[in-house]
MOPAC internal coordinates of N, CA, C and O (Angstrom, degrees):
PM7 1SCF
backbone

  N    0.0000 0     0.00 0     0.00 0    0    0    0
  C    1.4139 1     0.00 0     0.00 0    1    0    0
  C    1.5500 1   107.78 1     0.00 0    2    1    0
  O    1.2310 1   121.45 1   -37.23 1    3    2    1
  N    1.2881 1   114.84 1   142.77 1    3    2    1
  C    1.4695 1   122.03 1  -177.85 1    5    3    2
  C    1.5321 1   109.40 1   -74.07 1    6    5    3
  O    1.2310 1   121.02 1   -30.85 1    7    6    5
  N    1.3708 1   115.66 1   149.15 1    7    6    5
  C    1.4515 1   120.46 1   177.13 1    9    7    6
  C    1.5225 1   111.60 1   -58.83 1   10    9    7
  O    1.2310 1   119.61 1   146.42 1   11   10    9
  N    1.3166 1   118.34 1   -33.58 1   11   10    9
  C    1.4859 1   120.72 1   178.93 1   13   11   10
  C    1.4890 1   111.34 1   -61.97 1   14   13   11
  O    1.2310 1   121.47 1   137.74 1   15   14   13
  N    1.3854 1   114.80 1   -42.26 1   15   14   13
  C    1.4761 1   119.18 1   179.66 1   17   15   14
  C    1.5082 1   110.39 1   -67.80 1   18   17   15
  O    1.2310 1   121.14 1   137.01 1   19   18   17
  N    1.3511 1   115.43 1   -42.99 1   19   18   17
  C    1.4778 1   118.50 1   179.05 1   21   19   18
  C    1.5505 1   111.01 1   -59.60 1   22   21   19
  O    1.2310 1   120.53 1   133.26 1   23   22   21
  N    1.3026 1   116.60 1   -46.74 1   23   22   21
  C    1.4636 1   120.31 1   177.14 1   25   23   22
  C    1.4987 1   112.18 1   -57.13 1   26   25   23
  O    1.2310 1   119.11 1   136.38 1   27   26   25
  N    1.3331 1   119.31 1   -43.62 1   27   26   25
  C    1.4244 1   123.21 1   177.91 1   29   27   26
  C    1.5218 1   111.37 1   -60.81 1   30   29   27
  O    1.2310 1   119.40 1   134.19 1   31   30   29
  N    1.3217 1   118.76 1   -45.81 1   31   30   29
  C    1.4719 1   122.28 1  -178.39 1   33   31   30
  C    1.5367 1   107.24 1   -69.16 1   34   33   31
  O    1.2310 1   118.88 1   142.59 1   35   34   33
  N    1.3043 1   119.74 1   -37.41 1   35   34   33
  C    1.4489 1   118.52 1   178.56 1   37   35   34
  C    1.5055 1   114.20 1   -64.78 1   38   37   35
  O    1.2310 1   121.53 1   139.79 1   39   38   37
  N    1.3428 1   114.68 1   -40.21 1   39   38   37
  C    1.4727 1   118.14 1   174.89 1   41   39   38
  C    1.5305 1   112.76 1   -63.84 1   42   41   39
  O    1.2310 1   121.50 1   137.16 1   43   42   41
  N    1.3535 1   114.73 1   -42.84 1   43   42   41
  C    1.4489 1   121.25 1   179.20 1   45   43   42
  C    1.5217 1   110.96 1   -62.36 1   46   45   43
  O    1.2310 1   120.61 1   134.51 1   47   46   45
  N    1.3011 1   116.44 1   -45.49 1   47   46   45
  C    1.4880 1   119.63 1  -179.99 1   49   47   46
  C    1.5279 1   111.81 1   -68.84 1   50   49   47
  O    1.2310 1   119.73 1   143.35 1   51   50   49
  N    1.2986 1   118.12 1   -36.65 1   51   50   49
  C    1.4507 1   118.71 1   177.84 1   53   51   50
  C    1.5150 1   111.49 1   -66.67 1   54   53   51
  O    1.2310 1   120.54 1   139.38 1   55   54   53
  N    1.3291 1   116.57 1   -40.62 1   55   54   53
  C    1.4825 1   119.41 1   176.67 1   57   55   54
  C    1.5121 1   111.54 1   -65.52 1   58   57   55
  O    1.2310 1   119.64 1   138.72 1   59   58   57
  N    1.3525 1   118.29 1   -41.28 1   59   58   57
  C    1.4453 1   122.17 1   177.36 1   61   59   58
  C    1.5578 1   110.53 1   -60.26 1   62   61   59
  O    1.2310 1   121.15 1   134.93 1   63   62   61
  N    1.2909 1   115.40 1   -45.07 1   63   62   61
  C    1.4890 1   119.67 1   179.54 1   65   63   62
  C    1.5181 1   111.84 1   -60.16 1   66   65   63
  O    1.2310 1   121.46 1   135.67 1   67   66   65
  N    1.3506 1   114.81 1   -44.33 1   67   66   65
  C    1.4928 1   119.81 1   178.14 1   69   67   66
  C    1.4959 1   111.84 1   -60.51 1   70   69   67
  O    1.2310 1   120.80 1   137.54 1   71   70   69
  N    1.3442 1   116.08 1   -42.46 1   71   70   69
  C    1.4621 1   120.85 1  -178.16 1   73   71   70
  C    1.5289 1   110.62 1   -68.02 1   74   73   71
  O    1.2310 1   120.33 1   139.30 1   75   74   73
  N    1.3285 1   116.98 1   -40.70 1   75   74   73
  C    1.4777 1   121.57 1   177.59 1   77   75   74
  C    1.5216 1   111.56 1   -63.65 1   78   77   75
  O    1.2310 1   121.34 1   136.62 1   79   78   77
  N    1.3219 1   115.05 1   -43.38 1   79   78   77
  C    1.4825 1   117.68 1   179.11 1   81   79   78
  C    1.5000 1   112.12 1   -66.13 1   82   81   79
  O    1.2310 1   119.93 1   142.07 1   83   82   81
  N    1.3143 1   117.73 1   -37.93 1   83   82   81
  C    1.4969 1   121.38 1   179.03 1   85   83   82
  C    1.5081 1   108.21 1   -66.68 1   86   85   83
  O    1.2310 1   119.45 1   136.51 1   87   86   85
  N    1.3153 1   118.66 1   -43.49 1   87   86   85
  C    1.5002 1   120.81 1   177.85 1   89   87   86
  C    1.5448 1   108.77 1   -63.25 1   90   89   87
  O    1.2310 1   120.20 1   136.92 1   91   90   89
  N    1.2917 1   117.22 1   -43.08 1   91   90   89
  C    1.4224 1   120.38 1   178.99 1   93   91   90
  C    1.5340 1   112.41 1   -56.66 1   94   93   91
  O    1.2310 1   120.22 1   135.18 1   95   94   93
  N    1.2982 1   117.18 1   -44.82 1   95   94   93
  C    1.4324 1   122.49 1   178.89 1   97   95   94
  C    1.5521 1   112.06 1   -62.27 1   98   97   95
  O    1.2310 1   122.25 1   139.97 1   99   98   97
  N    1.3531 1   113.30 1   -40.03 1   99   98   97
  C    1.4583 1   118.32 1  -177.81 1  101   99   98
  C    1.5410 1   112.65 1   -70.02 1  102  101   99
  O    1.2310 1   120.84 1   146.65 1  103  102  101
  N    1.3093 1   116.00 1   -33.35 1  103  102  101
  C    1.4514 1   119.57 1  -176.75 1  105  103  102
  C    1.5484 1   114.75 1   -94.00 1  106  105  103
  O    1.2310 1   119.62 1   175.82 1  107  106  105
  N    1.3210 1   118.34 1    -4.18 1  107  106  105
  C    1.4342 1   121.84 1   177.67 1  109  107  106
  C    1.5385 1   110.06 1   -56.52 1  110  109  107
  O    1.2310 1   121.11 1   142.88 1  111  110  109
  N    1.2766 1   115.48 1   -37.12 1  111  110  109
  C    1.4788 1   120.95 1  -178.44 1  113  111  110
  C    1.5201 1   112.12 1   -62.02 1  114  113  111
  O    1.2310 1   120.54 1   144.71 1  115  114  113
  N    1.2951 1   116.58 1   -35.29 1  115  114  113
  C    1.5188 1   120.13 1  -179.54 1  117  115  114
  C    1.5235 1   111.99 1   -71.02 1  118  117  115
  O    1.2310 1   120.58 1   161.09 1  119  118  117
  N    1.2892 1   116.49 1   -18.91 1  119  118  117
  C    1.5212 1   118.35 1  -178.09 1  121  119  118
  C    1.4745 1   113.17 1   -92.02 1  122  121  119
  O    1.2310 1   119.28 1  -176.38 1  123  122  121
  N    1.3467 1   118.99 1     3.62 1  123  122  121
  C    1.4675 1   120.71 1  -177.77 1  125  123  122
  C    1.5418 1   109.66 1   -72.14 1  126  125  123
  O    1.2310 1   121.53 1   -17.76 1  127  126  125
  N    1.3169 1   114.69 1   162.24 1  127  126  125
  C    1.4886 1   124.33 1  -175.87 1  129  127  126
  C    1.5483 1   107.36 1   -55.13 1  130  129  127
  O    1.2310 1   122.89 1   -42.07 1  131  130  129
  N    1.3250 1   112.07 1   137.93 1  131  130  129
  C    1.4875 1   119.45 1   177.22 1  133  131  130
  C    1.5518 1   109.00 1   -81.86 1  134  133  131
  O    1.2310 1   122.25 1   -48.10 1  135  134  133
  N    1.2749 1   113.30 1   131.90 1  135  134  133
  C    1.5044 1   120.60 1   175.98 1  137  135  134
  C    1.5189 1   108.25 1   -66.58 1  138  137  135
  O    1.2310 1   120.18 1   -51.90 1  139  138  137
  N    1.2902 1   117.26 1   128.10 1  139  138  137
  C    1.4781 1   120.84 1  -177.42 1  141  139  138
  C    1.5591 1   111.89 1  -105.45 1  142  141  139
  O    1.2310 1   119.23 1  -158.97 1  143  142  141
  N    1.2698 1   119.08 1    21.03 1  143  142  141
  C    1.4459 1   122.67 1  -178.90 1  145  143  142
  C    1.5152 1   109.32 1   -76.08 1  146  145  143
  O    1.2310 1   120.53 1   -72.73 1  147  146  145
  N    1.3763 1   116.60 1   107.27 1  147  146  145
  C    1.4524 1   120.65 1  -175.52 1  149  147  146
  C    1.4808 1   114.27 1   -68.94 1  150  149  147
  O    1.2310 1   120.11 1   161.98 1  151  150  149
  N    1.3183 1   117.40 1   -18.02 1  151  150  149
  C    1.4233 1   118.46 1   178.11 1  153  151  150
  C    1.5230 1   112.72 1   -75.55 1  154  153  151
  O    1.2310 1   120.53 1   157.37 1  155  154  153
  N    1.3349 1   116.59 1   -22.63 1  155  154  153
  C    1.4306 1   120.22 1   177.99 1  157  155  154
  C    1.4690 1   114.88 1   -95.35 1  158  157  155
  O    1.2310 1   119.84 1   147.59 1  159  158  157
  N    1.3318 1   117.90 1   -32.41 1  159  158  157
  C    1.4467 1   124.24 1  -175.86 1  161  159  158
  C    1.4961 1   111.13 1  -130.79 1  162  161  159
  O    1.2310 1   120.09 1   -46.96 1  163  162  161
  N    1.3441 1   117.42 1   133.04 1  163  162  161
  C    1.4391 1   121.51 1   178.59 1  165  163  162
  C    1.5444 1   110.13 1   -72.03 1  166  165  163
  O    1.2310 1   121.40 1   -10.67 1  167  166  165
  N    1.3514 1   114.94 1   169.33 1  167  166  165
  C    1.4583 1   120.99 1  -175.98 1  169  167  166
  C    1.5239 1   110.61 1   -62.09 1  170  169  167
  O    1.2310 1   119.60 1   134.09 1  171  170  169
  N    1.3408 1   118.37 1   -45.91 1  171  170  169
  C    1.5137 1   122.59 1  -178.85 1  173  171  170
  C    1.5070 1   108.79 1   -62.74 1  174  173  171
  O    1.2310 1   120.42 1   134.59 1  175  174  173
  N    1.3379 1   116.81 1   -45.41 1  175  174  173
  C    1.4441 1   119.81 1  -179.99 1  177  175  174
  C    1.5431 1   113.22 1   -62.70 1  178  177  175
  O    1.2310 1   121.84 1   141.46 1  179  178  177
  N    1.3274 1   114.09 1   -38.54 1  179  178  177
  C    1.4597 1   120.38 1   177.62 1  181  179  178
  C    1.4852 1   111.37 1   -64.81 1  182  181  179
  O    1.2310 1   120.49 1   136.55 1  183  182  181
  N    1.3724 1   116.67 1   -43.45 1  183  182  181
  C    1.4658 1   120.86 1   177.60 1  185  183  182
  C    1.5458 1   111.69 1   -63.50 1  186  185  183
  O    1.2310 1   121.70 1   139.71 1  187  186  185
  N    1.2942 1   114.35 1   -40.29 1  187  186  185
  C    1.4880 1   119.18 1   175.03 1  189  187  186
  C    1.4865 1   112.19 1   -62.14 1  190  189  187
  O    1.2310 1   119.90 1   138.20 1  191  190  189
  N    1.3494 1   117.79 1   -41.80 1  191  190  189
  C    1.4550 1   122.05 1   178.26 1  193  191  190
  C    1.5405 1   110.67 1   -65.26 1  194  193  191
  O    1.2310 1   120.42 1   141.22 1  195  194  193
  N    1.3152 1   116.80 1   -38.78 1  195  194  193
  C    1.4829 1   121.01 1   179.17 1  197  195  194
  C    1.5260 1   111.30 1   -68.20 1  198  197  195
  O    1.2310 1   120.17 1   142.00 1  199  198  197
  N    1.3290 1   117.28 1   -38.00 1  199  198  197
  C    1.4440 1   120.32 1   177.82 1  201  199  198
  C    1.5411 1   109.53 1   -68.68 1  202  201  199
  O    1.2310 1   119.90 1   138.87 1  203  202  201
  N    1.3262 1   117.80 1   -41.13 1  203  202  201
  C    1.4533 1   121.10 1   175.27 1  205  203  202
  C    1.5080 1   112.27 1   -59.33 1  206  205  203
  O    1.2310 1   121.25 1   139.95 1  207  206  205
  N    1.3410 1   115.21 1   -40.05 1  207  206  205
  C    1.4643 1   121.94 1   178.14 1  209  207  206
  C    1.5230 1   110.53 1   -62.06 1  210  209  207
  O    1.2310 1   120.21 1   132.55 1  211  210  209
  N    1.3056 1   117.21 1   -47.45 1  211  210  209
  C    1.4519 1   120.76 1   179.49 1  213  211  210
  C    1.5289 1   113.81 1   -64.07 1  214  213  211
  O    1.2310 1   120.13 1   142.23 1  215  214  213
  N    1.3580 1   117.35 1   -37.77 1  215  214  213
  C    1.4390 1   121.56 1   174.50 1  217  215  214
  C    1.5240 1   110.06 1   -63.89 1  218  217  215
  O    1.2310 1   120.07 1   137.56 1  219  218  217
  N    1.3183 1   117.47 1   -42.44 1  219  218  217
  C    1.4622 1   120.73 1   176.79 1  221  219  218
  C    1.4963 1   113.60 1   -62.62 1  222  221  219
  O    1.2310 1   120.54 1   140.56 1  223  222  221
  N    1.3085 1   116.57 1   -39.44 1  223  222  221
  C    1.4372 1   120.55 1   178.10 1  225  223  222
  C    1.5447 1   111.75 1   -66.39 1  226  225  223
  O    1.2310 1   120.20 1   139.34 1  227  226  225
  N    1.2910 1   117.23 1   -40.66 1  227  226  225
  C    1.5024 1   121.83 1   176.41 1  229  227  226
  C    1.5356 1   110.00 1   -63.67 1  230  229  227
  O    1.2310 1   119.87 1   135.90 1  231  230  229
  N    1.3107 1   117.85 1   -44.10 1  231  230  229
  C    1.4741 1   122.06 1   178.15 1  233  231  230
  C    1.5052 1   109.07 1   -61.68 1  234  233  231
  O    1.2310 1   120.34 1   139.37 1  235  234  233
  N    1.3176 1   116.95 1   -40.63 1  235  234  233
  C    1.4507 1   122.14 1  -179.89 1  237  235  234
  C    1.5314 1   109.10 1   -64.22 1  238  237  235
  O    1.2310 1   120.42 1   135.33 1  239  238  237
  N    1.3201 1   116.79 1   -44.67 1  239  238  237
  C    1.4858 1   120.51 1   178.42 1  241  239  238
  C    1.5334 1   110.99 1   -59.23 1  242  241  239
  O    1.2310 1   119.74 1   138.28 1  243  242  241
  N    1.2992 1   118.11 1   -41.72 1  243  242  241
  C    1.4465 1   122.15 1  -179.41 1  245  243  242
  C    1.5186 1   110.95 1   -70.10 1  246  245  243
  O    1.2310 1   120.12 1   142.35 1  247  246  245
  N    1.3496 1   117.37 1   -37.65 1  247  246  245
  C    1.4630 1   119.08 1   178.05 1  249  247  246
  C    1.5256 1   109.52 1   -64.92 1  250  249  247
  O    1.2310 1   119.99 1   136.66 1  251  250  249
  N    1.3263 1   117.63 1   -43.34 1  251  250  249
  C    1.4748 1   120.59 1  -178.46 1  253  251  250
  C    1.5474 1   109.87 1   -64.04 1  254  253  251
  O    1.2310 1   120.86 1   142.88 1  255  254  253
  N    1.3132 1   115.96 1   -37.12 1  255  254  253
  C    1.4615 1   119.17 1   176.46 1  257  255  254
  C    1.4873 1   110.55 1   -66.59 1  258  257  255
  O    1.2310 1   118.19 1   139.71 1  259  258  257
  N    1.3267 1   121.06 1   -40.29 1  259  258  257
  C    1.4726 1   123.83 1   176.90 1  261  259  258
  C    1.5366 1   110.18 1   -65.34 1  262  261  259
  O    1.2310 1   119.79 1   140.64 1  263  262  261
  N    1.3670 1   118.01 1   -39.36 1  263  262  261
  C    1.4601 1   120.58 1   176.81 1  265  263  262
  C    1.5333 1   109.76 1   -60.81 1  266  265  263
  O    1.2310 1   119.31 1   140.60 1  267  266  265
  N    1.3140 1   118.91 1   -39.40 1  267  266  265
  C    1.4491 1   122.88 1   178.85 1  269  267  266
  C    1.5130 1   110.38 1   -64.02 1  270  269  267
  O    1.2310 1   120.22 1   139.32 1  271  270  269
  N    1.3196 1   117.18 1   -40.68 1  271  270  269
  C    1.4816 1   121.82 1   179.78 1  273  271  270
  C    1.5690 1   109.21 1   -65.42 1  274  273  271
  O    1.2310 1   121.70 1   137.05 1  275  274  273
  N    1.3247 1   114.36 1   -42.95 1  275  274  273
  C    1.4945 1   119.13 1   178.16 1  277  275  274
  C    1.5194 1   110.28 1   -61.81 1  278  277  275
  O    1.2310 1   120.24 1   132.47 1  279  278  277
  N    1.3476 1   117.14 1   -47.53 1  279  278  277
  C    1.4470 1   119.68 1   178.41 1  281  279  278
  C    1.5292 1   112.94 1   -59.49 1  282  281  279
  O    1.2310 1   120.61 1   139.44 1  283  282  281
  N    1.3148 1   116.43 1   -40.56 1  283  282  281
  C    1.4312 1   120.85 1   174.34 1  285  283  282
  C    1.5228 1   112.73 1   -58.60 1  286  285  283
  O    1.2310 1   120.39 1   135.38 1  287  286  285
  N    1.3033 1   116.86 1   -44.62 1  287  286  285
  C    1.4643 1   120.49 1   178.34 1  289  287  286
  C    1.5472 1   111.26 1   -63.34 1  290  289  287
  O    1.2310 1   120.96 1   137.85 1  291  290  289
  N    1.3442 1   115.77 1   -42.15 1  291  290  289
  C    1.4595 1   118.58 1   176.27 1  293  291  290
  C    1.5549 1   113.91 1   -62.53 1  294  293  291
  O    1.2310 1   121.54 1   142.78 1  295  294  293
  N    1.3489 1   114.65 1   -37.22 1  295  294  293
  C    1.4665 1   117.70 1   174.70 1  297  295  294
  C    1.5123 1   111.15 1   -64.54 1  298  297  295
  O    1.2310 1   120.58 1   140.22 1  299  298  297
  N    1.3528 1   116.49 1   -39.78 1  299  298  297
  C    1.5051 1   116.66 1   179.73 1  301  299  298
  C    1.4891 1   111.40 1   -66.37 1  302  301  299
  O    1.2310 1   119.18 1   147.08 1  303  302  301
  N    1.3309 1   119.18 1   -32.92 1  303  302  301
  C    1.4600 1   122.59 1   174.23 1  305  303  302
  C    1.5097 1   108.39 1   -61.53 1  306  305  303
  O    1.2310 1   118.73 1   134.34 1  307  306  305
  N    1.3072 1   120.03 1   -45.66 1  307  306  305
  C    1.4753 1   124.63 1  -178.57 1  309  307  306
  C    1.4709 1   111.03 1   -58.17 1  310  309  307
  O    1.2310 1   119.17 1   135.58 1  311  310  309
  N    1.3382 1   119.19 1   -44.42 1  311  310  309
  C    1.4592 1   122.35 1  -173.43 1  313  311  310
  C    1.5079 1   111.94 1   -92.83 1  314  313  311
  O    1.2310 1   119.33 1  -179.51 1  315  314  313
  N    1.3039 1   118.88 1     0.49 1  315  314  313
  C    1.4560 1   121.92 1   176.14 1  317  315  314
  C    1.4959 1   115.37 1    82.61 1  318  317  315
  O    1.2310 1   119.82 1  -159.45 1  319  318  317
  N    1.3248 1   117.94 1    20.55 1  319  318  317
  C    1.4692 1   121.48 1  -179.40 1  321  319  318
  C    1.5206 1   112.36 1  -108.50 1  322  321  319
  O    1.2310 1   120.11 1  -176.79 1  323  322  321
  N    1.3136 1   117.40 1     3.21 1  323  322  321
  C    1.4817 1   120.27 1  -178.15 1  325  323  322
  C    1.5244 1   110.59 1   -65.49 1  326  325  323
  O    1.2310 1   120.59 1   -41.52 1  327  326  325
  N    1.3416 1   116.48 1   138.48 1  327  326  325
  C    1.4372 1   119.70 1   175.48 1  329  327  326
  C    1.5124 1   113.62 1    90.95 1  330  329  327
  O    1.2310 1   120.53 1  -179.71 1  331  330  329
  N    1.3424 1   116.59 1     0.29 1  331  330  329
  C    1.4995 1   119.02 1   178.73 1  333  331  330
  C    1.5154 1   107.77 1  -106.64 1  334  333  331
  O    1.2310 1   121.09 1   -40.08 1  335  334  333
  N    1.3132 1   115.52 1   139.92 1  335  334  333
  C    1.4398 1   123.66 1  -179.33 1  337  335  334
  C    1.5518 1   109.03 1   -67.72 1  338  337  335
  O    1.2310 1   120.21 1   -47.09 1  339  338  337
  N    1.3288 1   117.21 1   132.91 1  339  338  337
  C    1.4371 1   123.54 1   178.52 1  341  339  338
  C    1.4959 1   110.82 1   -65.52 1  342  341  339
  O    1.2310 1   118.87 1   147.26 1  343  342  341
  N    1.3540 1   119.76 1   -32.74 1  343  342  341
  C    1.4348 1   125.64 1  -175.82 1  345  343  342
  C    1.5003 1   112.71 1   -81.46 1  346  345  343
  O    1.2310 1   119.61 1   120.09 1  347  346  345
  N    1.3125 1   118.35 1   -59.91 1  347  346  345
  C    1.4323 1   122.46 1  -171.98 1  349  347  346
  C    1.5503 1   112.81 1  -101.73 1  350  349  347
  O    1.2310 1   119.50 1   162.91 1  351  350  349
  N    1.3105 1   118.56 1   -17.09 1  351  350  349
  C    1.4221 1   121.58 1   178.66 1  353  351  350
  C    1.5030 1   115.23 1    85.42 1  354  353  351
  O    1.2310 1   120.66 1   176.12 1  355  354  353
  N    1.2875 1   116.34 1    -3.88 1  355  354  353
  C    1.4942 1   121.93 1  -179.90 1  357  355  354
  C    1.5353 1   110.45 1   -76.66 1  358  357  355
  O    1.2310 1   119.74 1   -23.88 1  359  358  357
  N    1.3351 1   118.10 1   156.12 1  359  358  357
  C    1.4461 1   118.22 1   178.37 1  361  359  358
  C    1.5546 1   111.65 1   -65.26 1  362  361  359
  O    1.2310 1   122.19 1   -36.96 1  363  362  361
  N    1.3219 1   113.41 1   143.04 1  363  362  361
  C    1.4469 1   120.33 1   177.29 1  365  363  362
  C    1.5312 1   107.06 1   -83.63 1  366  365  363
  O    1.2310 1   120.89 1   -43.19 1  367  366  365
  N    1.2927 1   115.91 1   136.81 1  367  366  365
  C    1.5210 1   119.47 1  -178.23 1  369  367  366
  C    1.5245 1   110.15 1   -58.15 1  370  369  367
  O    1.2310 1   122.36 1   -43.57 1  371  370  369
  N    1.3348 1   113.08 1   136.43 1  371  370  369
  C    1.4615 1   119.08 1  -177.22 1  373  371  370
  C    1.5132 1   113.73 1   -57.96 1  374  373  371
  O    1.2310 1   119.99 1   144.55 1  375  374  373
  N    1.3583 1   117.63 1   -35.45 1  375  374  373
  C    1.4229 1   121.14 1   178.89 1  377  375  374
  C    1.5769 1   111.62 1   -65.97 1  378  377  375
  O    1.2310 1   121.07 1   146.57 1  379  378  377
  N    1.2931 1   115.55 1   -33.43 1  379  378  377
  C    1.4665 1   119.55 1   177.24 1  381  379  378
  C    1.5656 1   108.95 1   -68.28 1  382  381  379
  O    1.2310 1   119.68 1   137.95 1  383  382  381
  N    1.3191 1   118.21 1   -42.05 1  383  382  381
  C    1.4239 1   122.61 1   179.42 1  385  383  382
  C    1.5575 1   110.05 1   -65.41 1  386  385  383
  O    1.2310 1   121.83 1   143.39 1  387  386  385
  N    1.3491 1   114.10 1   -36.61 1  387  386  385
  C    1.5190 1   116.08 1   178.79 1  389  387  386
  C    1.4975 1   110.04 1   -67.14 1  390  389  387
  O    1.2310 1   119.80 1   147.61 1  391  390  389
  N    1.3504 1   117.99 1   -32.39 1  391  390  389
  C    1.4683 1   120.37 1   179.33 1  393  391  390
  C    1.4903 1   110.36 1   -76.05 1  394  393  391
  O    1.2310 1   119.37 1   142.39 1  395  394  393
  N    1.3474 1   118.81 1   -37.61 1  395  394  393
  C    1.4764 1   123.63 1   178.69 1  397  395  394
  C    1.5249 1   108.76 1  -144.65 1  398  397  395
  O    1.2310 1   119.45 1   -86.20 1  399  398  397
  N    1.3278 1   118.66 1    93.80 1  399  398  397
  C    1.4438 1   121.66 1  -175.01 1  401  399  398
  C    1.4921 1   113.35 1   -65.87 1  402  401  399
  O    1.2310 1   120.06 1   173.03 1  403  402  401
  N    1.3727 1   117.48 1    -6.97 1  403  402  401
  C    1.4516 1   118.92 1   177.54 1  405  403  402
  C    1.5508 1   113.35 1   -97.72 1  406  405  403
  O    1.2310 1   120.73 1  -172.12 1  407  406  405
  N    1.2961 1   116.22 1     7.88 1  407  406  405
  C    1.4702 1   122.30 1   179.71 1  409  407  406
  C    1.5443 1   110.74 1   -57.18 1  410  409  407
  O    1.2310 1   121.98 1   -43.80 1  411  410  409
  N    1.3097 1   113.81 1   136.20 1  411  410  409
  C    1.4800 1   119.61 1   179.04 1  413  411  410
  C    1.5058 1   110.40 1  -116.45 1  414  413  411
  O    1.2310 1   118.41 1   172.73 1  415  414  413
  N    1.3240 1   120.64 1    -7.27 1  415  414  413
  C    1.4303 1   120.17 1  -177.69 1  417  415  414
  C    1.5730 1   109.76 1  -132.22 1  418  417  415
  O    1.2310 1   120.03 1   -31.41 1  419  418  417
  N    1.2946 1   117.55 1   148.59 1  419  418  417
  C    1.4524 1   121.76 1   177.44 1  421  419  418
  C    1.5502 1   108.57 1   -77.16 1  422  421  419
  O    1.2310 1   121.07 1   -14.76 1  423  422  421
  N    1.3204 1   115.55 1   165.24 1  423  422  421
  C    1.4393 1   121.62 1  -175.92 1  425  423  422
  C    1.5412 1   112.08 1   -56.50 1  426  425  423
  O    1.2310 1   122.37 1   136.55 1  427  426  425
  N    1.3471 1   113.06 1   -43.45 1  427  426  425
  C    1.4739 1   118.59 1  -179.21 1  429  427  426
  C    1.5266 1   114.66 1   -59.50 1  430  429  427
  O    1.2310 1   122.51 1   136.93 1  431  430  429
  N    1.3588 1   112.80 1   -43.07 1  431  430  429
  C    1.4675 1   116.25 1   178.19 1  433  431  430
  C    1.5023 1   115.07 1   -70.92 1  434  433  431
  O    1.2310 1   121.21 1   147.37 1  435  434  433
  N    1.3424 1   115.29 1   -32.63 1  435  434  433
  C    1.4882 1   120.59 1   175.65 1  437  435  434
  C    1.5456 1   107.87 1   -63.54 1  438  437  435
  O    1.2310 1   120.08 1   133.43 1  439  438  437
  N    1.2927 1   117.46 1   -46.57 1  439  438  437
  C    1.4886 1   121.58 1  -177.24 1  441  439  438
  C    1.5075 1   110.94 1   -66.51 1  442  441  439
  O    1.2310 1   118.42 1   149.39 1  443  442  441
  N    1.2620 1   120.61 1   -30.61 1  443  442  441
  C    1.4522 1   123.33 1   177.95 1  445  443  442
  C    1.4942 1   113.66 1   -75.32 1  446  445  443
  O    1.2310 1   121.46 1   155.71 1  447  446  445
  N    1.3269 1   114.80 1   -24.29 1  447  446  445
  C    1.3166 1   109.65 1   179.98 1  449  447  446
  C    1.3366 1   146.33 1  -174.16 1  450  449  447
  O    1.2310 1   120.10 1   180.00 1  451  450  449

């Protein structure tokens, strides 16, 4: 892979990581414990708040997982392994990396399994 392409992916991944971390910080508040004081909140409102909390926790889990994938891609760039399939070792198609810069497998290996 050319240095120009690597630099582009590194910038893209760094920006994605920053955006994910910012979003994570903003939504941490939504995942806090739901107040169960029935004198302040009715049963339906409390259930709605608990559902919102669970959705926020799941979104948070997915964001953290995406951050890990981005960090892995940035590490692969650092060590010179970015863009190589983990399974077969062949280069991953540039279009695939443009669609998902955290890809670790080529299309053929994904389809096989």
